[in-house]
C-alpha positions in Angstrom: 21.2 11.7 -38.4 22.4 14.9 -36.9 23.4 15.5 -33.2 20.2 17.3 -32.5 18.2 14.2 -33.8 19.9 12.3 -31.2 19.3 14.5 -28.1 16.0 14.2 -29.4 15.6 10.9 -29.0 17.0 10.8 -25.6 14.8 13.3 -24.5 12.5 12.1 -21.5 8.8 11.6 -22.0 8.0 13.1 -19.2 8.0 16.3 -18.9 8.8 16.3 -15.2 11.6 14.0 -15.5 14.5 14.3 -13.9 17.7 15.2 -16.3 20.1 12.4 -17.2 21.8 13.4 -14.1 21.1 11.9 -11.5 18.5 9.4 -10.5 15.8 8.6 -13.4 12.6 8.4 -10.5 10.2 8.0 -13.9 11.8 4.4 -14.8 12.4 3.5 -11.1 8.1 4.3 -10.8 7.9 2.8 -14.0 9.8 -0.6 -12.9 8.2 -1.0 -10.1 4.2 -0.5 -11.0 5.3 -3.9 -13.2 6.9 -5.6 -10.3 4.0 -4.4 -7.5 1.6 -5.4 -9.6 2.7 -8.9 -10.2 3.3 -9.5 -6.3 0.4 -7.9 -5.5 -1.3 -10.5 -7.4 -0.6 -13.5 -5.8 -0.7 -11.4 -1.8 -4.2 -10.3 -3.0 -5.5 -14.0 -4.2 -3.9 -15.8 -1.3 -5.4 -13.2 1.0 -9.0 -14.4 -0.9 -7.9 -18.1 -0.4 -7.5 -17.9 3.1 -10.3 -15.4 3.9 -13.2 -17.5 1.6 -12.8 -20.1 0.5 -10.8 -21.9 3.0 -12.8 -23.0 6.7 -16.2 -21.8 6.4 -15.8 -19.2 3.6 -16.8 -15.9 4.4 -19.3 -16.9 7.6 -16.3 -17.4 9.6 -15.1 -13.6 9.0 -16.2 -12.2 12.8 -13.4 -10.2 14.6 -12.4 -12.8 16.4 -11.4 -14.2 12.9 -9.5 -11.0 11.9 -8.1 -11.1 16.2 -6.6 -14.8 15.6 -4.6 -13.5 12.1 -3.4 -10.8 14.0 -2.3 -12.6 16.2 -0.3 -14.5 14.3 3.2 -13.3 13.5 3.3 -14.8 9.7 -0.6 -13.0 8.6 0.8 -10.3 10.3 4.2 -9.7 8.4 1.3 -10.8 5.5 -0.8 -8.1 6.3 1.8 -6.0 6.7 3.3 -6.2 3.3 0.1 -6.4 0.8 -0.4 -3.1 2.8 2.7 -1.7 1.9 2.4 -2.9 -1.6 -1.4 -1.6 -2.6 -0.8 1.8 -0.9 2.6 2.7 -2.9 1.1 1.2 -5.7 -1.6 2.9 -5.9 0.2 6.4 -4.7 2.3 5.9 -7.7 -0.8 5.7 -9.8 -2.2 8.4 -9.0 1.4 10.9 -8.9 1.2 9.1 -12.5 -1.9 11.1 -13.2 -1.1 14.3 -11.5 1.6 14.6 -13.8 -0.3 13.8 -16.7 -3.4 16.2 -16.2 -2.6 18.8 -13.5 -0.2 21.3 -15.7 -0.2 24.5 -13.3 3.0 23.1 -11.4 1.5 25.1 -8.2 -2.3 22.6 -8.3 0.8 19.8 -8.9 3.3 20.3 -6.5 -0.4 20.7 -3.5 -1.7 17.3 -5.3 1.5 15.5 -4.8 2.1 17.2 -1.5 -1.5 15.8 -0.4 -1.1 13.0 -2.1 2.6 11.8 -0.1 1.2 12.8 3.1 -2.1 10.7 3.0 0.3 7.6 1.8 2.4 8.1 4.3 0.2 8.3 7.7 -2.0 5.7 5.7 0.9 3.7 6.0 2.0 4.2 9.5 -1.5 4.1 10.4 -2.3 0.7 9.0 1.5 -0.2 10.3 0.6 0.4 13.8 -2.7 -1.5 13.3 -1.6 -4.4 12.3 1.8 -4.8 14.7 -0.7 -3.5 18.0 -3.7 -4.5 17.1 -4.6 -6.0 21.0 -8.3 -8.2 20.7 -8.6 -8.2 25.0 -6.4 -5.3 26.5 -5.6 -5.5 30.3 -7.9 -3.6 32.6 -10.4 -2.7 29.5 -13.8 -3.0 31.0 -15.4 -6.6 30.2 -18.7 -5.5 28.9 -16.8 -2.9 26.3 -13.9 -6.3 25.0 -14.7 -9.6 22.5 -16.5 -12.1 24.4 -13.5 -14.6 24.2 -11.3 -12.2 25.8 -13.0 -13.5 29.5 -12.3 -17.2 28.6 -8.4 -15.9 27.3 -7.6 -15.0 31.4 
């Protein structure tokens, strides 16, 4: 084998992968997909089991059920990790699809920018909802809040 043959074996698979200098983002994206996929299986089945199997099943899910879960710090963090792992996992998959199928560099850059922007907005808004949700805001019109809010005062 010549030196040219060896360098061809070491060539990156993706035309968008970084050179050997610096961080190999394609490798870390590949690893993240596998690790987050395993974590997501556990988080999703746990979520489905608690919401659909325990208690009264699907008939128990209403505003009060969700408000009760979001009042508990354990479920806030559980939902936080579920949101972040799932959204980044899905965004990384879309990034791979864009890199594989979009050949025009300008279009690829626009799509990747739109993907990153939308993922960032969804992560920020989702995180804000999880940690700031209040089913009974102070000073709200009683006709507009949940029926159990008056019982808590």
